[in-house]
C-alpha positions as a Python dict, from the first residue, in 0.01 Angstrom:
ca = {
    (1, 'M'): (0, 0, 0),
    (2, 'T'): (-346, 156, -8),
    (3, 'L'): (-674, 5, -116),
    (4, 'K'): (-656, 218, -431),
    (5, 'D'): (-313, 67, -514),
    (6, 'I'): (-448, -284, -461),
    (7, 'A'): (-751, -210, -679),
    (8, 'S'): (-526, -66, -953),
    (9, 'W'): (-305, -374, -940),
    (10, 'A'): (-609, -603, -950),
    (11, 'V'): (-748, -421, -1255),
    (12, 'A'): (-408, -437, -1428),
    (13, 'H'): (-363, -808, -1345),
    (14, 'P'): (-713, -959, -1333),
    (15, 'E'): (-600, -1321, -1371),
    (16, 'L'): (-351, -1299, -1087),
    (17, 'A'): (-598, -1106, -870),
    (18, 'L'): (-863, -1372, -922),
    (19, 'I'): (-621, -1655, -849),
    (20, 'L'): (-494, -1475, -537),
    (21, 'A'): (-848, -1407, -415),
    (22, 'G'): (-946, -1771, -471),
    (23, 'T'): (-637, -1892, -288),
    (24, 'V'): (-700, -1664, 9),
    (25, 'V'): (-1069, -1762, 29),
    (26, 'T'): (-981, -2132, 8),
    (27, 'A'): (-716, -2097, 278),
    (28, 'I'): (-953, -1914, 513),
    (29, 'T'): (-1245, -2155, 464),
    (30, 'S'): (-1015, -2456, 498),
    (31, 'A'): (-865, -2322, 821),
    (32, 'Y'): (-1213, -2251, 960),
    (33, 'A'): (-1333, -2601, 872),
    (34, 'A'): (-1028, -2753, 1044),
    (35, 'V'): (-1084, -2544, 1359),
    (36, 'K'): (-1454, -2631, 1371),
    (37, 'I'): (-1390, -3004, 1329),
    (38, 'A'): (-1114, -2994, 1592),
    (39, 'F'): (-1346, -2813, 1834),
    (40, 'Q'): (-1614, -3077, 1785),
    (41, 'R'): (-1370, -3363, 1835),
    (42, 'V'): (-1207, -3215, 2145),
    (43, 'T'): (-1526, -3105, 2321),
    (44, 'G'): (-1754, -3381, 2193),
    (45, 'R'): (-2020, -3119, 2120),
    (46, 'A'): (-2140, -2963, 1798),
    (47, 'A'): (-2008, -2612, 1739),
    (48, 'K'): (-2325, -2414, 1809),
    (49, 'G'): (-2399, -2070, 1943),
    (50, 'G'): (-2391, -1708, 1837),
    (51, 'V'): (-2021, -1687, 1753),
    (52, 'W'): (-2026, -2008, 1547),
    (53, 'T'): (-2339, -1889, 1363),
    (54, 'V'): (-2175, -1557, 1271),
    (55, 'L'): (-1859, -1736, 1156),
    (56, 'D'): (-2067, -1982, 949),
    (57, 'V'): (-2240, -1689, 774),
    (58, 'V'): (-1908, -1514, 707),
    (59, 'I'): (-1754, -1832, 565),
    (60, 'E'): (-2064, -1887, 351),
    (61, 'L'): (-2042, -1533, 207),
    (62, 'L'): (-1663, -1518, 172),
    (63, 'P'): (-1646, -1690, -171),
    (64, 'N'): (-1864, -1408, -305),
    (65, 'A'): (-1606, -1144, -207),
    (66, 'P'): (-1429, -1126, -550),
    (67, 'G'): (-1762, -1069, -724),
    (68, 'A'): (-1860, -801, -473),
    (69, 'L'): (-1523, -630, -516),
    (70, 'N'): (-1567, -640, -893),
    (71, 'R'): (-1911, -477, -863),
    (72, 'L'): (-1766, -204, -638),
    (73, 'L'): (-1484, -135, -883),
    (74, 'R'): (-1724, -116, -1177),
    (75, 'A'): (-1959, 113, -980),
    (76, 'G'): (-1663, 344, -918),
    (77, 'G'): (-1591, 364, -1290),
    (78, 'A'): (-1299, 117, -1301),
    (79, 'R'): (-1274, -172, -1542),
    (80, 'S'): (-1403, -512, -1441),
    (81, 'L'): (-1160, -750, -1269),
    (82, 'F'): (-1270, -1013, -1517),
    (83, 'A'): (-1231, -805, -1834),
    (84, 'V'): (-944, -887, -2067),
    (85, 'P'): (-695, -601, -2041),
    (86, 'P'): (-652, -394, -2357),
    (87, 'A'): (-333, -485, -2536),
    (88, 'S'): (-202, -514, -2883),
    (89, 'P'): (-322, -838, -3043),
    (90, 'P'): (-72, -1124, -3016),
    (91, 'S'): (114, -1203, -3332),
    (92, 'N'): (12, -1571, -3322),
    (93, 'G'): (-361, -1499, -3357),
    (94, 'Q'): (-455, -1655, -3021),
    (95, 'S'): (-592, -1320, -2889),
    (96, 'G'): (-551, -1412, -2522),
    (97, 'R'): (-722, -1750, -2535),
    (98, 'A'): (-424, -1929, -2381),
    (99, 'R'): (-423, -1695, -2078),
    (100, 'L'): (-798, -1731, -2034),
    (101, 'G'): (-771, -2111, -2067),
    (102, 'A'): (-497, -2123, -1804),
    (103, 'L'): (-709, -1904, -1575),
    (104, 'V'): (-1009, -2134, -1614),
    (105, 'V'): (-798, -2444, -1541),
    (106, 'L'): (-643, -2283, -1231),
    (107, 'L'): (-981, -2162, -1111),
    (108, 'V'): (-1143, -2504, -1153),
    (109, 'V'): (-852, -2679, -979),
    (110, 'G'): (-849, -2425, -693),
    (111, 'L'): (-1225, -2437, -640),
    (112, 'G'): (-1222, -2817, -664),
    (113, 'A'): (-950, -2840, -400),
    (114, 'G'): (-1140, -2600, -176),
    (115, 'A'): (-1460, -2801, -215),
    (116, 'V'): (-1279, -3123, -130),
    (117, 'L'): (-1116, -2972, 177),
    (118, 'T'): (-1420, -2792, 316),
    (119, 'G'): (-1735, -2941, 171),
    (120, 'C'): (-1697, -3316, 173),
    (121, 'P'): (-1885, -3474, 458),
    (122, 'R'): (-1698, -3707, 688),
    (123, 'P'): (-1820, -4066, 690),
    (124, 'R'): (-2073, -4159, 954),
    (125, 'D'): (-1932, -4322, 1264),
    (126, 'C'): (-2269, -4401, 1423),
    (127, 'T'): (-2645, -4388, 1370),
    (128, 'P'): (-2789, -4051, 1482),
    (129, 'A'): (-2957, -4064, 1826),
    (130, 'S'): (-2838, -4422, 1898),
    (131, 'Q'): (-2704, -4478, 2248),
    (132, 'R'): (-2442, -4700, 2411),
    (133, 'C'): (-2206, -4718, 2706),
    (134, 'E'): (-1848, -4601, 2674),
    (135, 'G'): (-1671, -4725, 2979),
    (136, 'D'): (-1892, -4612, 3265),
    (137, 'T'): (-2068, -4328, 3080),
    (138, 'P'): (-2387, -4334, 2868),
    (139, 'V'): (-2321, -4169, 2530),
    (140, 'I'): (-2541, -4072, 2237),
    (141, 'C'): (-2458, -4035, 1868),
    (142, 'D'): (-2481, -3674, 1747),
    (143, 'G'): (-2748, -3567, 1499),
    (144, 'E'): (-2505, -3592, 1206),
    (145, 'G'): (-2392, -3946, 1289),
    (146, 'R'): (-2030, -3840, 1317),
    (147, 'S'): (-1936, -3873, 1684),
    (148, 'W'): (-2043, -4013, 2020),
    (149, 'R'): (-2090, -3764, 2303),
    (150, 'A'): (-2186, -3786, 2667),
    (151, 'S'): (-2497, -3595, 2763),
    (152, 'G'): (-2503, -3356, 3051),
    (153, 'D'): (-2281, -3073, 3156),
    (154, 'P'): (-2074, -3151, 3353),
    (155, 'I'): (-2033, -3507, 3234),
    (156, 'V'): (-2088, -3751, 3521),
    (157, 'T'): (-1989, -4118, 3515),
    (158, 'C'): (-2231, -4375, 3651),
    (159, 'A'): (-1984, -4468, 3929),
    (160, 'Q'): (-2001, -4108, 4053),
    (161, 'V'): (-2374, -4151, 4118),
    (162, 'G'): (-2342, -4502, 4261),
    (163, 'G'): (-2447, -4702, 3956),
    (164, 'V'): (-2327, -4868, 3640),
    (165, 'C'): (-2387, -4786, 3275),
    (166, 'L'): (-2672, -4998, 3136),
    (167, 'V'): (-2847, -5026, 2799),
    (168, 'R'): (-3211, -5131, 2776),
    (169, 'E'): (-3422, -5117, 2460),
    (170, 'G'): (-3160, -4902, 2288),
    (171, 'R'): (-3142, -4646, 2571),
    (172, 'A'): (-2822, -4598, 2772),
    (173, 'Y'): (-2854, -4485, 3133),
    (174, 'C'): (-2702, -4514, 3480),
    (175, 'G'): (-2874, -4777, 3694),
    (176, 'R'): (-2819, -5022, 3975),
    (177, 'A'): (-2587, -5312, 3901),
    (178, 'D'): (-2863, -5555, 3998),
    (179, 'A'): (-3114, -5404, 3752),
    (180, 'G'): (-3110, -5726, 3552),
    (181, 'V'): (-2965, -5592, 3227),
    (182, 'A'): (-2602, -5599, 3123),
    (183, 'S'): (-2440, -5303, 2949),
    (184, 'D'): (-2461, -5488, 2618),
    (185, 'G'): (-2840, -5519, 2651),
    (186, 'G'): (-2847, -5889, 2750),
    (187, 'A'): (-2972, -6043, 3074),
    (188, 'L'): (-2730, -6076, 3364),
}
């Protein structure tokens, strides 16, 4: 099947083409969101860097693909994907309103499901930049307030450097056990 065949089919079946495009876009953006969240949970770091930035831009632009395709088709002289195909008028006088109504309902439901799956923020698990001890490791809450992460690469426990994890004035650090402050911030 060539691109010309796909374009001809899309022009002949605009409702199905739009629903298919919306489904594909929603599936791709949902899969990307799941991978990005899983990466952040497994590594304990925010997904940052050149590759993630490029993928974020692509995912941001992807929902505009059906409109861009429609503009390309119209520029090439084809009918719009969103135009009602010419047909003999229905005998019941509805003139295609039922099909358009069904398309609108499916589009709203599909976009709503995509927004719920990809755009809803997770609840905050911590206050951004707050610090605490997890076991024997100082950790800090990420900037979004969604997860605790150890600083440093590689991550070193306090025992590895001959100390214990302590918290003083809201700051977690590795110190001597006799430093006079317990890991919960109280006096020893």
